[in-house]
C-alpha positions as CSV (number, residue, x, y, z in Angstrom):
1,M,94.5,58.5,71.6
2,K,98.3,58.0,71.3
3,S,98.4,56.5,74.7
4,F,96.1,53.7,73.5
5,T,98.1,52.9,70.3
6,Q,101.7,53.6,71.3
7,H,102.5,50.3,72.9
8,P,100.6,48.1,70.4
9,Y,102.4,50.0,67.5
10,S,105.7,49.4,69.2
11,I,105.2,45.6,68.9
12,N,103.8,45.8,65.4
13,E,100.1,45.3,66.3
14,T,97.0,47.4,66.0
15,Y,95.0,48.3,69.1
16,I,92.4,45.6,68.3
17,Q,95.0,42.9,67.8
18,H,96.6,43.8,71.1
19,F,93.3,43.9,72.9
20,K,92.3,40.5,71.6
21,F,95.6,38.9,72.6
22,A,95.5,40.5,76.1
23,S,91.9,39.7,76.7
24,K,92.3,36.0,75.7
25,H,95.3,35.5,77.9
26,S,93.7,37.4,80.9
27,V,90.8,34.9,80.8
28,L,93.3,32.0,80.6
29,F,95.2,33.4,83.7
30,I,91.9,33.7,85.6
31,L,90.9,30.1,84.7
32,T,94.4,28.9,85.7
33,G,94.0,30.7,89.0
34,L,90.7,29.0,89.6
35,A,92.3,25.6,88.8
36,L,95.1,26.5,91.4
37,L,92.5,27.3,94.0
38,T,90.8,24.0,93.4
39,H,94.1,22.2,93.5
40,G,94.8,23.8,96.9
41,V,91.7,22.3,98.3
42,F,91.8,19.0,96.3
43,P,95.5,18.3,95.6
44,F,94.6,15.4,93.3
45,F,92.9,17.8,90.8
46,F,94.8,19.9,88.3
47,E,98.2,18.6,89.4
48,K,100.1,19.9,86.3
49,T,97.8,22.6,85.1
50,A,99.7,25.6,86.4
51,S,103.1,24.3,85.3
52,K,101.8,23.6,81.8
53,F,100.2,27.0,81.6
54,V,103.4,28.8,82.7
55,I,105.6,26.9,80.3
56,N,103.1,27.4,77.4
57,M,102.8,31.1,78.1
58,Y,106.6,31.6,78.4
59,N,107.0,29.8,75.0
60,K,104.3,32.0,73.4
61,M,106.1,35.1,74.7
62,L,109.4,34.0,73.3
63,S,107.9,33.1,70.0
64,R,106.1,36.4,69.9
65,R,109.2,38.3,70.8
66,K,111.2,36.6,68.0
67,N,108.4,37.4,65.5
68,I,108.3,41.0,66.6
69,I,112.1,41.4,66.3
70,R,112.1,39.7,62.9
71,T,109.3,41.7,61.4
72,S,110.0,45.1,63.0
73,S,111.6,47.8,61.1
74,K,112.6,49.4,64.4
75,I,115.6,48.4,66.4
76,I,114.3,46.7,69.5
77,S,116.6,46.4,72.5
78,N,117.0,43.2,74.4
79,R,114.0,43.5,76.6
80,D,112.4,40.8,78.8
81,P,109.7,38.7,77.0
82,E,106.9,39.9,79.3
83,Y,107.2,43.4,77.7
84,F,105.8,42.1,74.5
85,I,102.4,41.0,76.0
């Protein structure tokens, strides 16, 4: 059971909170991938979708990281934002 809760706890989340966040964003990644496939075939569709998604996701990760560091009672090293997904 510890292996399921260790990472979520390290970023001040419950298992359910972490699952919801990861599930929601995995669906968004899949949808963005489908938009990119469509864009590959029809370059006039979804011209800025991937760029907007990447920028939005990066900003979410930075915001999330700042929130985790601010609210954490643990000392968190300077890790890359993607660790906090």
